[in-house]
N, C-alpha and C positions, 0 to 999 in steps of 0.2 A: 791332473796330470802330472805322474811323479818323474820328477827329472833329475838325474844326478848331476854333481859338478866334473866329477872325474867319468871318464870316460870308459864303458862298460866291453868294449870290443874284444878286449883280452880275454873276458869273460865267457862272450858268445862263442869264439874261436874253440875253446877249449870243450864247450857243450854238447859238441858231438860228441869226444873221446870219452866224455864220463855216460853221457847216455849206452854207448856201446857197452864200456865196465858193466853198467849195470844189469842191461842185458845178456852179459854173460856169466852173472852172478858172481863177480870180483868186489873185491872189498875195496869201498870207495874211503873210508875212514882215514887218515895218516895215524900210525902209531900202531901199536900192538894189538892185535884183535883184541873183539870186546870178551872181556871179562867173564870165565865161569862161573856159578857158585861154588865156592867151598864150606867144604863140612867143619876145618880148623877152625878154632877162634882165635889164635895167632896168624891167620892166613894173613898177608899185605903183600902188597905192592910187588905183585906179580909179575914182572915187565923187564925191560933191559935200564939200563943207567940212563941214556938217552930220555926215558920217556915216564922215570920213576920222579918223585916230589919225594923229599924225606927231609923234616923241619922237624926240629926241638926247639923248644920255644925258652926266654930265659926264666920260665915260672917253672920249667921241668915237663911241660906236656910234650909229648911231639907225636904228628899227624905223618899218615904215610898215605900215598897214595900213585895211582899211574893214571897218564892223559892220555887222550890221542886228539886227531884231530878229523870230524867229521865232515862231510862233504856238503854238508845242510845244515847241520845243528852248532859248529862250530867245535868250543871246545866242549870234551865230553871226559867226566874222572873215574874211574874205575880203583874197586879196591881199596875204597876208604876206611883208613882204622883211626883209633884216636887210641892213645897211651899216655894216661897219666903217669905222674911219678906215684908211687906205691904197688902200681900193677905189674905183674911181671912181664906180661904177654899184651899184644896189641890187642884193642877190642873192637871186632870188625863192626861198621857201621852201616856201610852202603855199598851193595854191588854193581851201582850205574846212579851217573846223576847227570842232567844235562839239562837246558833250556829245549821246550818243546814246541815253541811257538811264539810268536809275536805278531799278534791279528789288530791290524790298523785300520778301521770303519773310519770314512769323513763323516761328519754332521749332515749336511748336506746330501748325502745321498748317492755321489756322483764316482766315487772311488772307494775300494776295499781293498787292500793288501794283506797277503798272509808271509811275513817277511823273509822265513827260514827256509819254504821249502818253494816259495816264487819268487820270490825278489833276490838272492844271489846274496842270503846275510854272511855264507861260510866264505864264500869268493871274495867278499870287500876288507878280509882282515885288515888292517893297518897296522902298519911298521910303527915301534915303539920308540922315543927317545928315551938315553939312560935317564935325563931328568924324571919320566916320567914313571920309572921302577927306582925310585931311591932307594939304595942300601939291597938291591937285590939284583934277581939274576934274568935277563932276557931270552928266550929259550927260540932258536928256528925252529919254525912250522912249515910243516907241505902243505901247500894249497892247492887239492885236488884241481879246482876250475880258476885258478890263479893265471900269473905268466908264462907260457910255459916256456921261455926262454931263463925263464928265474922264480922258478915257483916258490920258492923258501921265502919267508916273512919274520922277522926278528919280530914276532908281536904276542910271545908269553912272557907274561910277566909272573915269578913269583918271588913275594920278600914278606917282610916283617912289618906289623906297625903297632904303636903303642894305641891303646883304648880308655884310658883313665885307667880310674880305680876299677879293680875287680871287686872289691869289698872294705869296707871299713868298719871297726869294732872296737869299741871303746872298751877295756878290761873293766869286771865288777869291781876293784879296787880305786880305778880311775886314775892309774900314775901311769897307764901306758894305752898308745892308739894300736891297735893290729889294723894295718892297711897294707893292700898289694896292687900295684900297677900290673893291669890286664896287656896279654899281648895275644897278636893274632900273625896266624900266615895267610898271608892275602896270597891270592891266585886271579888275573883278570887278563882279558883280549879288549879289543876295541873291532868293531865293527862297521862299515860304513854300506848302508841302506839309503838310497836316492839323498834327501840331503840331509838325514838323520846318520850321527855316530852312536852306537849300542855301547856302553862298559857292561861286559858281562862279568860280573865279581863274586868271589866265593871267597868269604873269611871264615876261616877254621879259628875259634877262639880257645884259649888254655885251660878254660875250663869246661868243653866239650862242644860249647854250641856252634850250628854252623849256620852263617849266615847266603842267604843267595837272593842277589841284586842285581835289576836290570837300569843302570842311569842312562838316561837318552840326551844328548847334547849333539852337536855340530849347527844347523842351523834351521830355520823356520825353510817352510816350502814356497819360494817367490813365485810359484806357479800358482799359488794357490791363495793370492792375496785376491781373491773375487766373492768375498761371503758379502755381497751386497744385500744378501736374503736373509740376513738377520742371524745367523746359523755361522759368526765368526766374532768377530774381535777386533778395531782399529788398531792399525800400526802404522804408525809415523803420519804425515800430514796426506789430507786428500781423502775423500769420500770414498776411493777406490781400493786404496790401501786396506784392506780388513782379513787378516788372517782368519780360513777355516778351520774351524773349531774338529777335532778328532780326537778317538779313542786308542790308547795302549793296552791291549790285552795279552799281558804276558802268562806265556803257561810253564811249567818246569814239571819234568818226569822223575821220581824217585823209586828207584828199585833197593830196595832193603836188604841186607845180609845181617841182620844184628845177630853177633856172638858167630858169625861164619856160614849161617842159618837162612835162605829166604823163606822158610816156612814159618812167617812168622805173622801175629793176628794184629786185629783193629778193634780198636775200642774207642768209642764215642761216650762224653762225658757232657749231663747236662744236670746245671743246679735251677733251683726253682726259691724262689722269697716266698714263705708261708707263712702261717700265724706269728703273730705277735708271740716273743722271748720275751724273758723277764726286763731285759733291758731295750731289746733290736728284735725286729722279726727273724724267725728262724728261717734259716738256709739249708737247704736238703738238697746231694749229690746224688746221681744215679750214673749207673755205669750199666755201656748197652754195648755186646760185645757184636761186630759190626761181621757175620757171617755170610752175607754174598755182598756182590757189588753193589757198591754204592754211588749217589751224584748226592753230594752234602751241601748245605746252607749253613754259614754261618751267622751266629746273632749271639744276644748276651748270654755268658752264662753257658756256652758252648764249646767243647775242643774234642780233639781225637790226637789218641797216640799209635804208634806203631810199639808191639810189645815184642820180646826176643821169647821165640818157643822153648830154646833151649839155655840159653844164662842167664844167670841170678847176682849180682851184686853180693858185697862180702855179709851182708845183714840176712841174706836170703830173698831179698826180692827180683823180681823179675825184672830184667833191663828193658827202657825202654824209651824211645824219641817221642816230643810233645809237639806237634804242630805250633806252631804259633806265626800269624798273618802279619802283614805289617797293613798299613791305610790302603783301602781298595775302593773300586768305584763299579760295582759288578755291571756289566755290560749285557740288558737283555735283548738285543737286536740278533742272535745267533743262539741256535739251540745250546751249541757246546761252551758258552761264555756267560750261561742263568746262572752257574753251581760253581762255588767256591772252591770246590776240592773232589776228586772223585778217586776211589781205590776201584781198579782194575783184576781180573785176576791175569798174572803174566801170560804174554802170547810177544814171540819173539818180534813180530813185525810192527807192533802198535810202539810206536817211536814218537808220533808228532801230535799236537792233540785237534790240529784240524788239517786238512788238506794233505793226509798221512801217505805218503806215497807207496810206502815200502811193503804193502798188502797187496795181493793182487785179487784179482775175480771180482765178486759181489763184497767184499770185505766194507764195511763203512769205513766212512774217511775220519770220522771225528770221533772223539773220547767218549761225547754221550751216547753215541750208539752203540759204544763195548760193553755199559752195564744194563747186562740181559739178566741178573740172576745167578749168576756163575756161582758156586760156591770158593770161599775165598779162601785158596792152601797156601798161594804162592802172590801174595797181594802187593799190585804196583801203586805209585801214590802220587796223583796230577794235580797240582797245584795252579790255581787262576790268579792271579792279581790286576785288579782294573786301574788305569789313570784316564783321567778324563782331560784332555789339554784344550783348554781355553787359553789362545796364547795373550801376552802381557808384551807393553812395550818392554820391559825388558828383557827377553827372550831375544835380543838382537842385541850387537852381533858380537859373539858367536853366543849361542844359545848357552846358559847354564842348566849343569847339569840337571837334570827330575828324577829321581830313584822310585823304582817300586817293587816289592820284594815280600819274602818271610823267612822266618826261622824254622829250623829243629833245633830240640833245647832237651839235653839228657834229663831223661826221668828215672831216678834208681837206677843209672847205669854205674854207679859208684856207690859206696855205703854212705859218703861223706862229700862236703866240699872237696875237689880233688887239689884246688888249694890251700887247702887247710893248713894253718902252721901247725909245726911238731907240739908248741906247749897246750893246744886246743884239741888235739886228738881225742883225748879221753872222753870228749861232749859226745858222743854219736848217742845222742837217745837220753844222757843223762842233764838232769837238771840243777843235782845240788851242787850247794858254794863248796867252792876249794880254794880257793883264797887265791 
């Protein structure tokens, strides 16, 4: 049984209004309407000032986007663009980005939760203290199913944060070290579901990388201190205090719009270590164009990228973003959690990876069922990252944040490292010594 420490009466009171709004076809998210695909490469942040995020980092990179608050997904980012120094216009990256589910099955088989669609994730937006957003801005968010008397929560933090070295390189002459300290734009919210508090974090690096993470903190569920069947871990003193183990399977949905077009293409790369070369075994890499919908499994020497159909960098190479997964434990217990990544053809009602409520009739409810062999002309990426939580004494009290997530990394978006110092700019493909 999942028991909440804070009363949900106010959420239940508003539920009827939310259902009525859905039945009438009204928008349930808060903020600007969902961004539509654009064709101009420079299109960025097409929303009112209250919902616009624009940050120029100290290293010269500018990120722009719009935000809105969905009644189930929580924070949604639209029209995300990246403009490093040396680029005259913003480079569009994403049409839309959102968390698409947190699936929580318990090891004893007694409980299973779909936190976004069924457990009031968005309604549980937590207010943030100034100390939680150092040097940044905490924005007011209207919560659809929140307190009817005061639906606004100061719950969205936008700030910047140092991440350490962006690069370091000793000069050829040895008398100088080229180094830069990287900066990130950080956008995050905290949402309470039951005993857990989820930190939904988006990090936009000055080198064009986007990191998507969910951090689980809060408290272990006291009502689940009943794992005497061997499906848990002893917590505290006595034989009865054993926390039931469980999984957190987090999904993200990314609708790309590289260079302003949603007509991107997907490529899969596989490398194989073959016969022995002169000193070491040779490695061969093959590229497969993914022309139809795909349920993909990560393995050694495999990765995917989303490629622009229209844009090229100054070297004439097609711009793309590569998917880089973090640590994951794939949960085999449900059909939709059996794969690490999905690419589906865009469908405006397919917004949640499981228990998807937005499509009517007989439309399948989970992402694995949407992979039906359609040609990918407007691909949407779904990324699944799992964490098997076997509790420990140190998880109390409160529970330290445990993170799960992934990154998308620019590949040929710019002709060189966007943070390259001016006196090394000549080294684009050049190798000869120049003092």
